[in-house]
C-alpha positions as protocol buffer text, in pm:
chain_id: "A"
residue {
  index: 1
  type: MET
  ca { x: 6038 y: 101 z: -2852 }
}
residue {
  index: 2
  type: ALA
  ca { x: 5738 y: 147 z: -3081 }
}
residue {
  index: 3
  type: LEU
  ca { x: 5447 y: 354 z: -2957 }
}
residue {
  index: 4
  type: PRO
  ca { x: 5127 y: 163 z: -2880 }
}
residue {
  index: 5
  type: ARG
  ca { x: 4862 y: 163 z: -3151 }
}
residue {
  index: 6
  type: LEU
  ca { x: 4556 y: 374 z: -3068 }
}
residue {
  index: 7
  type: GLN
  ca { x: 4216 y: 285 z: -3216 }
}
residue {
  index: 8
  type: LEU
  ca { x: 4068 y: 636 z: -3222 }
}
residue {
  index: 9
  type: PHE
  ca { x: 3795 y: 764 z: -3453 }
}
residue {
  index: 10
  type: GLU
  ca { x: 3849 y: 953 z: -3778 }
}
residue {
  index: 11
  type: PHE
  ca { x: 3597 y: 1196 z: -3922 }
}
residue {
  index: 12
  type: ASN
  ca { x: 3637 y: 1056 z: -4273 }
}
residue {
  index: 13
  type: ASP
  ca { x: 3499 y: 716 z: -4172 }
}
residue {
  index: 14
  type: ALA
  ca { x: 3263 y: 817 z: -3890 }
}
residue {
  index: 15
  type: PRO
  ca { x: 2900 y: 745 z: -3990 }
}
residue {
  index: 16
  type: TRP
  ca { x: 2778 y: 1035 z: -3774 }
}
residue {
  index: 17
  type: ALA
  ca { x: 2997 y: 1293 z: -3952 }
}
residue {
  index: 18
  type: PRO
  ca { x: 2824 y: 1494 z: -4228 }
}
residue {
  index: 19
  type: ALA
  ca { x: 2869 y: 1328 z: -4567 }
}
residue {
  index: 20
  type: VAL
  ca { x: 2998 y: 1649 z: -4726 }
}
residue {
  index: 21
  type: LEU
  ca { x: 3272 y: 1675 z: -4460 }
}
residue {
  index: 22
  type: ARG
  ca { x: 3375 y: 1313 z: -4512 }
}
residue {
  index: 23
  type: SER
  ca { x: 3391 y: 1354 z: -4890 }
}
residue {
  index: 24
  type: THR
  ca { x: 3584 y: 1681 z: -4855 }
}
residue {
  index: 25
  type: LEU
  ca { x: 3848 y: 1509 z: -4643 }
}
residue {
  index: 26
  type: VAL
  ca { x: 3874 y: 1208 z: -4876 }
}
residue {
  index: 27
  type: GLU
  ca { x: 3904 y: 1424 z: -5188 }
}
residue {
  index: 28
  type: ALA
  ca { x: 4164 y: 1650 z: -5025 }
}
residue {
  index: 29
  type: LEU
  ca { x: 4365 y: 1344 z: -4921 }
}
residue {
  index: 30
  type: SER
  ca { x: 4357 y: 1208 z: -5277 }
}
residue {
  index: 31
  type: ARG
  ca { x: 4498 y: 1535 z: -5410 }
}
residue {
  index: 32
  type: ALA
  ca { x: 4761 y: 1546 z: -5134 }
}
residue {
  index: 33
  type: ILE
  ca { x: 4869 y: 1195 z: -5228 }
}
residue {
  index: 34
  type: ARG
  ca { x: 4911 y: 1308 z: -5589 }
}
residue {
  index: 35
  type: TRP
  ca { x: 5071 y: 1647 z: -5521 }
}
residue {
  index: 36
  type: GLY
  ca { x: 5301 y: 1521 z: -5246 }
}
residue {
  index: 37
  type: GLY
  ca { x: 5419 y: 1205 z: -5421 }
}
residue {
  index: 38
  type: LEU
  ca { x: 5299 y: 990 z: -5133 }
}
residue {
  index: 39
  type: VAL
  ca { x: 5281 y: 665 z: -5328 }
}
residue {
  index: 40
  type: GLU
  ca { x: 5560 y: 699 z: -5583 }
}
residue {
  index: 41
  type: GLY
  ca { x: 5798 y: 524 z: -5345 }
}
residue {
  index: 42
  type: LEU
  ca { x: 5576 y: 217 z: -5372 }
}
residue {
  index: 43
  type: VAL
  ca { x: 5642 y: 161 z: -5743 }
}
residue {
  index: 44
  type: ASP
  ca { x: 5949 y: -61 z: -5703 }
}
residue {
  index: 45
  type: PRO
  ca { x: 5824 y: -283 z: -5416 }
}
residue {
  index: 46
  type: LEU
  ca { x: 5485 y: -328 z: -5586 }
}
residue {
  index: 47
  type: ALA
  ca { x: 5657 y: -410 z: -5916 }
}
residue {
  index: 48
  type: ARG
  ca { x: 5864 y: -675 z: -5740 }
}
residue {
  index: 49
  type: CYS
  ca { x: 5551 y: -818 z: -5580 }
}
residue {
  index: 50
  type: LEU
  ca { x: 5374 y: -841 z: -5917 }
}
residue {
  index: 51
  type: GLU
  ca { x: 5677 y: -1002 z: -6079 }
}
residue {
  index: 52
  type: ALA
  ca { x: 5702 y: -1264 z: -5803 }
}
residue {
  index: 53
  type: ALA
  ca { x: 5327 y: -1327 z: -5828 }
}
residue {
  index: 54
  type: GLY
  ca { x: 5347 y: -1368 z: -6206 }
}
residue {
  index: 55
  type: THR
  ca { x: 5078 y: -1112 z: -6294 }
}
residue {
  index: 56
  type: SER
  ca { x: 5030 y: -752 z: -6403 }
}
residue {
  index: 57
  type: GLN
  ca { x: 4677 y: -733 z: -6261 }
}
residue {
  index: 58
  type: VAL
  ca { x: 4597 y: -547 z: -5938 }
}
residue {
  index: 59
  type: LEU
  ca { x: 4275 y: -551 z: -5737 }
}
residue {
  index: 60
  type: ASP
  ca { x: 4266 y: -229 z: -5533 }
}
residue {
  index: 61
  type: LEU
  ca { x: 4052 y: -288 z: -5223 }
}
residue {
  index: 62
  type: CYS
  ca { x: 3920 y: 2 z: -5014 }
}
residue {
  index: 63
  type: ALA
  ca { x: 3999 y: 228 z: -5311 }
}
residue {
  index: 64
  type: GLY
  ca { x: 3813 y: 532 z: -5175 }
}
residue {
  index: 65
  type: SER
  ca { x: 3791 y: 804 z: -5440 }
}
residue {
  index: 66
  type: GLY
  ca { x: 4063 y: 631 z: -5644 }
}
residue {
  index: 67
  type: GLY
  ca { x: 4349 y: 873 z: -5586 }
}
residue {
  index: 68
  type: PRO
  ca { x: 4618 y: 620 z: -5488 }
}
residue {
  index: 69
  type: ALA
  ca { x: 4532 y: 384 z: -5776 }
}
residue {
  index: 70
  type: ALA
  ca { x: 4537 y: 667 z: -6032 }
}
residue {
  index: 71
  type: VAL
  ca { x: 4869 y: 808 z: -5912 }
}
residue {
  index: 72
  type: LEU
  ca { x: 5038 y: 471 z: -5865 }
}
residue {
  index: 73
  type: SER
  ca { x: 4926 y: 337 z: -6204 }
}
residue {
  index: 74
  type: ALA
  ca { x: 5059 y: 650 z: -6377 }
}
residue {
  index: 75
  type: ALA
  ca { x: 5389 y: 633 z: -6187 }
}
residue {
  index: 76
  type: MET
  ca { x: 5432 y: 266 z: -6278 }
}
residue {
  index: 77
  type: ALA
  ca { x: 5355 y: 335 z: -6644 }
}
residue {
  index: 78
  type: LYS
  ca { x: 5624 y: 605 z: -6652 }
}
residue {
  index: 79
  type: ARG
  ca { x: 5876 y: 347 z: -6533 }
}
residue {
  index: 80
  type: GLY
  ca { x: 5774 y: 97 z: -6798 }
}
residue {
  index: 81
  type: HIS
  ca { x: 5546 y: -127 z: -6592 }
}
residue {
  index: 82
  type: ASP
  ca { x: 5230 y: -227 z: -6781 }
}
residue {
  index: 83
  type: VAL
  ca { x: 4990 y: -275 z: -6489 }
}
residue {
  index: 84
  type: HIS
  ca { x: 4610 y: -266 z: -6474 }
}
residue {
  index: 85
  type: PHE
  ca { x: 4435 y: -155 z: -6153 }
}
residue {
  index: 86
  type: LEU
  ca { x: 4080 y: -268 z: -6081 }
}
residue {
  index: 87
  type: MET
  ca { x: 3933 y: -36 z: -5815 }
}
residue {
  index: 88
  type: SER
  ca { x: 3678 y: -163 z: -5564 }
}
residue {
  index: 89
  type: ASP
  ca { x: 3527 y: -61 z: -5234 }
}
residue {
  index: 90
  type: LEU
  ca { x: 3247 y: -152 z: -4997 }
}
residue {
  index: 91
  type: TYR
  ca { x: 3104 y: 189 z: -5091 }
}
residue {
  index: 92
  type: PRO
  ca { x: 3189 y: 232 z: -5461 }
}
residue {
  index: 93
  type: ALA
  ca { x: 3272 y: 588 z: -5572 }
}
residue {
  index: 94
  type: VAL
  ca { x: 3149 y: 523 z: -5924 }
}
residue {
  index: 95
  type: LEU
  ca { x: 3140 y: 885 z: -6044 }
}
residue {
  index: 96
  type: ASP
  ca { x: 3496 y: 951 z: -5927 }
}
residue {
  index: 97
  type: TRP
  ca { x: 3624 y: 624 z: -6070 }
}
residue {
  index: 98
  type: ASP
  ca { x: 3452 y: 676 z: -6403 }
}
residue {
  index: 99
  type: ALA
  ca { x: 3626 y: 1013 z: -6442 }
}
residue {
  index: 100
  type: LEU
  ca { x: 3965 y: 861 z: -6354 }
}
residue {
  index: 101
  type: CYS
  ca { x: 3919 y: 574 z: -6598 }
}
residue {
  index: 102
  type: ALA
  ca { x: 3835 y: 817 z: -6878 }
}
residue {
  index: 103
  type: ARG
  ca { x: 4172 y: 986 z: -6825 }
}
residue {
  index: 104
  type: ALA
  ca { x: 4368 y: 660 z: -6806 }
}
residue {
  index: 105
  type: PRO
  ca { x: 4213 y: 410 z: -7049 }
}
residue {
  index: 106
  type: GLY
  ca { x: 4374 y: 69 z: -7028 }
}
residue {
  index: 107
  type: ARG
  ca { x: 4531 y: 132 z: -6688 }
}
residue {
  index: 108
  type: LEU
  ca { x: 4225 y: 166 z: -6465 }
}
residue {
  index: 109
  type: GLY
  ca { x: 3894 y: -12 z: -6423 }
}
residue {
  index: 110
  type: PHE
  ca { x: 3644 y: -52 z: -6144 }
}
residue {
  index: 111
  type: VAL
  ca { x: 3381 y: -278 z: -5993 }
}
residue {
  index: 112
  type: PRO
  ca { x: 3055 y: -80 z: -5969 }
}
residue {
  index: 113
  type: THR
  ca { x: 2905 y: -303 z: -5699 }
}
residue {
  index: 114
  type: PRO
  ca { x: 3019 y: -327 z: -5334 }
}
residue {
  index: 115
  type: VAL
  ca { x: 3319 y: -552 z: -5266 }
}
residue {
  index: 116
  type: ASP
  ca { x: 3388 y: -678 z: -4913 }
}
residue {
  index: 117
  type: ALA
  ca { x: 3763 y: -719 z: -4860 }
}
residue {
  index: 118
  type: THR
  ca { x: 3699 y: -1017 z: -4631 }
}
residue {
  index: 119
  type: ALA
  ca { x: 3491 y: -1200 z: -4894 }
}
residue {
  index: 120
  type: ILE
  ca { x: 3623 y: -1112 z: -5238 }
}
residue {
  index: 121
  type: PRO
  ca { x: 3412 y: -1260 z: -5521 }
}
residue {
  index: 122
  type: PRO
  ca { x: 3622 y: -1516 z: -5716 }
}
residue {
  index: 123
  type: GLU
  ca { x: 3545 y: -1351 z: -6050 }
}
residue {
  index: 124
  type: VAL
  ca { x: 3682 y: -1021 z: -5916 }
}
residue {
  index: 125
  type: GLY
  ca { x: 3993 y: -1145 z: -5737 }
}
residue {
  index: 126
  type: ALA
  ca { x: 4110 y: -1426 z: -5967 }
}
residue {
  index: 127
  type: GLY
  ca { x: 4469 y: -1378 z: -6083 }
}
residue {
  index: 128
  type: ARG
  ca { x: 4504 y: -1035 z: -5924 }
}
residue {
  index: 129
  type: VAL
  ca { x: 4742 y: -914 z: -5653 }
}
residue {
  index: 130
  type: ARG
  ca { x: 4525 y: -765 z: -5380 }
}
residue {
  index: 131
  type: VAL
  ca { x: 4633 y: -415 z: -5277 }
}
residue {
  index: 132
  type: VAL
  ca { x: 4522 y: -197 z: -4984 }
}
residue {
  index: 133
  type: ILE
  ca { x: 4673 y: 153 z: -4972 }
}
residue {
  index: 134
  type: ASN
  ca { x: 4625 y: 391 z: -4679 }
}
residue {
  index: 135
  type: ALA
  ca { x: 4321 y: 201 z: -4555 }
}
residue {
  index: 136
  type: LEU
  ca { x: 4407 y: -98 z: -4334 }
}
residue {
  index: 137
  type: HIS
  ca { x: 4465 y: 131 z: -4035 }
}
residue {
  index: 138
  type: HIS
  ca { x: 4092 y: 212 z: -4030 }
}
residue {
  index: 139
  type: PHE
  ca { x: 4016 y: -139 z: -3900 }
}
residue {
  index: 140
  type: PRO
  ca { x: 4069 y: -252 z: -3538 }
}
residue {
  index: 141
  type: PRO
  ca { x: 4306 y: -550 z: -3502 }
}
residue {
  index: 142
  type: PRO
  ca { x: 4048 y: -833 z: -3513 }
}
residue {
  index: 143
  type: VAL
  ca { x: 3890 y: -690 z: -3828 }
}
residue {
  index: 144
  type: ALA
  ca { x: 4227 y: -602 z: -3985 }
}
residue {
  index: 145
  type: ARG
  ca { x: 4335 y: -964 z: -3931 }
}
residue {
  index: 146
  type: GLU
  ca { x: 4017 y: -1087 z: -4100 }
}
residue {
  index: 147
  type: VAL
  ca { x: 4068 y: -846 z: -4389 }
}
residue {
  index: 148
  type: LEU
  ca { x: 4434 y: -939 z: -4437 }
}
residue {
  index: 149
  type: ARG
  ca { x: 4368 y: -1311 z: -4428 }
}
residue {
  index: 150
  type: GLY
  ca { x: 4070 y: -1258 z: -4660 }
}
residue {
  index: 151
  type: LEU
  ca { x: 4300 y: -1085 z: -4908 }
}
residue {
  index: 152
  type: CYS
  ca { x: 4527 y: -1389 z: -4905 }
}
residue {
  index: 153
  type: ARG
  ca { x: 4249 y: -1633 z: -4992 }
}
residue {
  index: 154
  type: ASP
  ca { x: 4316 y: -1772 z: -5342 }
}
residue {
  index: 155
  type: ALA
  ca { x: 4546 y: -1476 z: -5418 }
}
residue {
  index: 156
  type: PRO
  ca { x: 4881 y: -1478 z: -5603 }
}
residue {
  index: 157
  type: GLY
  ca { x: 5000 y: -1188 z: -5390 }
}
residue {
  index: 158
  type: VAL
  ca { x: 4910 y: -920 z: -5136 }
}
residue {
  index: 159
  type: PHE
  ca { x: 5046 y: -566 z: -5097 }
}
residue {
  index: 160
  type: ILE
  ca { x: 4965 y: -336 z: -4803 }
}
residue {
  index: 161
  type: ALA
  ca { x: 5092 y: 22 z: -4778 }
}
residue {
  index: 162
  type: GLU
  ca { x: 5052 y: 316 z: -4543 }
}
residue {
  index: 163
  type: GLY
  ca { x: 5171 y: 668 z: -4618 }
}
residue {
  index: 164
  type: LEU
  ca { x: 5241 y: 736 z: -4250 }
}
residue {
  index: 165
  type: VAL
  ca { x: 5444 y: 562 z: -3982 }
}
residue {
  index: 166
  type: ARG
  ca { x: 5331 y: 539 z: -3621 }
}
residue {
  index: 167
  type: SER
  ca { x: 5436 y: 871 z: -3473 }
}
residue {
  index: 168
  type: PRO
  ca { x: 5228 y: 1167 z: -3353 }
}
residue {
  index: 169
  type: LEU
  ca { x: 5448 y: 1395 z: -3568 }
}
residue {
  index: 170
  type: ALA
  ca { x: 5434 y: 1186 z: -3887 }
}
residue {
  index: 171
  type: PHE
  ca { x: 5147 y: 1386 z: -4036 }
}
residue {
  index: 172
  type: ALA
  ca { x: 5340 y: 1714 z: -4001 }
}
residue {
  index: 173
  type: ALA
  ca { x: 5548 y: 1626 z: -4309 }
}
residue {
  index: 174
  type: MET
  ca { x: 5231 y: 1643 z: -4516 }
}
residue {
  index: 175
  type: GLY
  ca { x: 5130 y: 1980 z: -4371 }
}
residue {
  index: 176
  type: PRO
  ca { x: 5211 y: 2216 z: -4662 }
}
residue {
  index: 177
  type: VAL
  ca { x: 5073 y: 1998 z: -4942 }
}
residue {
  index: 178
  type: GLY
  ca { x: 4781 y: 1887 z: -4726 }
}
residue {
  index: 179
  type: LEU
  ca { x: 4680 y: 2247 z: -4652 }
}
residue {
  index: 180
  type: ALA
  ca { x: 4704 y: 2346 z: -5019 }
}
residue {
  index: 181
  type: SER
  ca { x: 4496 y: 2044 z: -5118 }
}
residue {
  index: 182
  type: LEU
  ca { x: 4228 y: 2117 z: -4860 }
}
residue {
  index: 183
  type: LEU
  ca { x: 4199 y: 2488 z: -4944 }
}
residue {
  index: 184
  type: SER
  ca { x: 4166 y: 2411 z: -5316 }
}
residue {
  index: 185
  type: THR
  ca { x: 3860 y: 2193 z: -5257 }
}
residue {
  index: 186
  type: PRO
  ca { x: 3590 y: 2456 z: -5331 }
}
residue {
  index: 187
  type: LEU
  ca { x: 3760 y: 2532 z: -5664 }
}
residue {
  index: 188
  type: LEU
  ca { x: 3808 y: 2173 z: -5775 }
}
residue {
  index: 189
  type: ALA
  ca { x: 3502 y: 1996 z: -5630 }
}
residue {
  index: 190
  type: HIS
  ca { x: 3231 y: 1879 z: -5867 }
}
residue {
  index: 191
  type: ASP
  ca { x: 2946 y: 1914 z: -5616 }
}
residue {
  index: 192
  type: HIS
  ca { x: 2841 y: 2089 z: -5292 }
}
residue {
  index: 193
  type: ARG
  ca { x: 3076 y: 2380 z: -5357 }
}
residue {
  index: 194
  type: LEU
  ca { x: 2895 y: 2619 z: -5122 }
}
residue {
  index: 195
  type: ALA
  ca { x: 2905 y: 2368 z: -4836 }
}
residue {
  index: 196
  type: ARG
  ca { x: 3271 y: 2293 z: -4903 }
}
residue {
  index: 197
  type: THR
  ca { x: 3349 y: 2665 z: -4907 }
}
residue {
  index: 198
  type: ALA
  ca { x: 3186 y: 2702 z: -4568 }
}
residue {
  index: 199
  type: LEU
  ca { x: 3387 y: 2408 z: -4432 }
}
residue {
  index: 200
  type: THR
  ca { x: 3725 y: 2511 z: -4573 }
}
residue {
  index: 201
  type: TRP
  ca { x: 3732 y: 2888 z: -4628 }
}
residue {
  index: 202
  type: LEU
  ca { x: 3472 y: 3030 z: -4391 }
}
residue {
  index: 203
  type: SER
  ca { x: 3536 y: 2809 z: -4087 }
}
residue {
  index: 204
  type: PRO
  ca { x: 3816 y: 2597 z: -3936 }
}
residue {
  index: 205
  type: ILE
  ca { x: 3600 y: 2282 z: -3938 }
}
residue {
  index: 206
  type: ALA
  ca { x: 3762 y: 2097 z: -4229 }
}
residue {
  index: 207
  type: LEU
  ca { x: 4114 y: 2200 z: -4125 }
}
residue {
  index: 208
  type: ALA
  ca { x: 4064 y: 2082 z: -3767 }
}
residue {
  index: 209
  type: ALA
  ca { x: 3909 y: 1756 z: -3886 }
}
residue {
  index: 210
  type: SER
  ca { x: 4192 y: 1703 z: -4134 }
}
residue {
  index: 211
  type: VAL
  ca { x: 4465 y: 1757 z: -3874 }
}
residue {
  index: 212
  type: TRP
  ca { x: 4285 y: 1524 z: -3633 }
}
residue {
  index: 213
  type: ASP
  ca { x: 4237 y: 1254 z: -3896 }
}
residue {
  index: 214
  type: GLY
  ca { x: 4597 y: 1273 z: -4015 }
}
residue {
  index: 215
  type: THR
  ca { x: 4737 y: 1248 z: -3663 }
}
residue {
  index: 216
  type: VAL
  ca { x: 4502 y: 965 z: -3573 }
}
residue {
  index: 217
  type: SER
  ca { x: 4588 y: 781 z: -3897 }
}
residue {
  index: 218
  type: SER
  ca { x: 4953 y: 776 z: -3799 }
}
residue {
  index: 219
  type: MET
  ca { x: 4872 y: 643 z: -3452 }
}
residue {
  index: 220
  type: ARG
  ca { x: 4648 y: 374 z: -3601 }
}
residue {
  index: 221
  type: ALA
  ca { x: 4909 y: 252 z: -3851 }
}
residue {
  index: 222
  type: TYR
  ca { x: 5010 y: -112 z: -3820 }
}
residue {
  index: 223
  type: LEU
  ca { x: 5374 y: -211 z: -3794 }
}
residue {
  index: 224
  type: PRO
  ca { x: 5510 y: -482 z: -4028 }
}
residue {
  index: 225
  type: GLY
  ca { x: 5569 y: -710 z: -3730 }
}
residue {
  index: 226
  type: GLU
  ca { x: 5203 y: -680 z: -3632 }
}
residue {
  index: 227
  type: LEU
  ca { x: 5096 y: -768 z: -3986 }
}
residue {
  index: 228
  type: ARG
  ca { x: 5325 y: -1071 z: -3985 }
}
residue {
  index: 229
  type: GLN
  ca { x: 5150 y: -1195 z: -3673 }
}
residue {
  index: 230
  type: MET
  ca { x: 4813 y: -1157 z: -3847 }
}
residue {
  index: 231
  type: VAL
  ca { x: 4919 y: -1386 z: -4134 }
}
residue {
  index: 232
  type: ALA
  ca { x: 5108 y: -1635 z: -3917 }
}
residue {
  index: 233
  type: GLY
  ca { x: 5023 y: -1993 z: -4009 }
}
residue {
  index: 234
  type: LEU
  ca { x: 4936 y: -1927 z: -4374 }
}
residue {
  index: 235
  type: GLU
  ca { x: 5132 y: -2186 z: -4570 }
}
residue {
  index: 236
  type: GLY
  ca { x: 5329 y: -2118 z: -4887 }
}
residue {
  index: 237
  type: TRP
  ca { x: 5363 y: -1741 z: -4843 }
}
residue {
  index: 238
  type: THR
  ca { x: 5680 y: -1533 z: -4850 }
}
residue {
  index: 239
  type: TRP
  ca { x: 5661 y: -1194 z: -4677 }
}
residue {
  index: 240
  type: THR
  ca { x: 5877 y: -884 z: -4708 }
}
residue {
  index: 241
  type: SER
  ca { x: 5843 y: -527 z: -4580 }
}
residue {
  index: 242
  type: GLY
  ca { x: 6013 y: -190 z: -4582 }
}
residue {
  index: 243
  type: GLU
  ca { x: 5984 y: 186 z: -4549 }
}
residue {
  index: 244
  type: TYR
  ca { x: 5997 y: 460 z: -4813 }
}
residue {
  index: 245
  type: ARG
  ca { x: 6031 y: 840 z: -4814 }
}
residue {
  index: 246
  type: HIS
  ca { x: 5794 y: 1105 z: -4949 }
}
residue {
  index: 247
  type: SER
  ca { x: 5707 y: 1475 z: -4912 }
}
residue {
  index: 248
  type: GLY
  ca { x: 6054 y: 1586 z: -5017 }
}
residue {
  index: 249
  type: GLY
  ca { x: 6218 y: 1329 z: -4793 }
}
residue {
  index: 250
  type: PHE
  ca { x: 6056 y: 1464 z: -4476 }
}
residue {
  index: 251
  type: GLY
  ca { x: 5779 y: 1204 z: -4460 }
}
residue {
  index: 252
  type: ALA
  ca { x: 5790 y: 826 z: -4430 }
}
residue {
  index: 253
  type: GLY
  ca { x: 5556 y: 541 z: -4510 }
}
residue {
  index: 254
  type: SER
  ca { x: 5571 y: 164 z: -4497 }
}
residue {
  index: 255
  type: TRP
  ca { x: 5479 y: -134 z: -4712 }
}
residue {
  index: 256
  type: PHE
  ca { x: 5414 y: -504 z: -4646 }
}
residue {
  index: 257
  type: SER
  ca { x: 5417 y: -753 z: -4933 }
}
residue {
  index: 258
  type: GLY
  ca { x: 5351 y: -1123 z: -4971 }
}
residue {
  index: 259
  type: THR
  ca { x: 5345 y: -1372 z: -5258 }
}
residue {
  index: 260
  type: LYS
  ca { x: 5212 y: -1726 z: -5269 }
}
residue {
  index: 261
  type: ALA
  ca { x: 5435 y: -2004 z: -5401 }
}
residue {
  index: 262
  type: ARG
  ca { x: 5321 y: -2104 z: -5750 }
}
């Protein structure tokens, strides 16, 4: 029997948490995703979704600092998939995205203005498969349902992925790479290095917040069956789902994909 979903808080999306702590956690997570291969197992299911949808264009909602889009676009290119990712977020990380786009011309782009996943502008979403990676769990069920159904509006396809499954021990698989990513922050950050040093090297604050957030993320993750219930009644859609392995085979994530009949 699946564990119940818990809607607990995370430091990285708590408005009362210091901005430098939130950005430290988000940046460390982006590196952990890259170093631990957390999204490479999504290449094949996303490629199948794009093929069924008849497009090579992706709209990445809730893109954060852009780590998943950058890693996934590079992994898909290595396997011969010519895919373009357009990054967007309600709080655009323009500086981060601009740096990523400079390193991957032709594969990445971004929307510099805020994009609400529940009300995607037609000129932004037209012809693009809407993708949400490691983000849907942040929303409580009523909002997640609104977001998911909003993604489906006038879309050729939808792809949802989470790097963790619902288990209190799921985050442990990311422990080694997550710790290395967090401790490297003062060396790799482009701003607030003294504050980040205090949070990561001189105190346990960032480590404790990271462990909490990772554990909570796993307990907030939605199961494919729950996502199917959220899209129930939408006509013309075909839905599939599955799990994939990462972190040397010790970690697991899930994906949920849908395409609209053309």
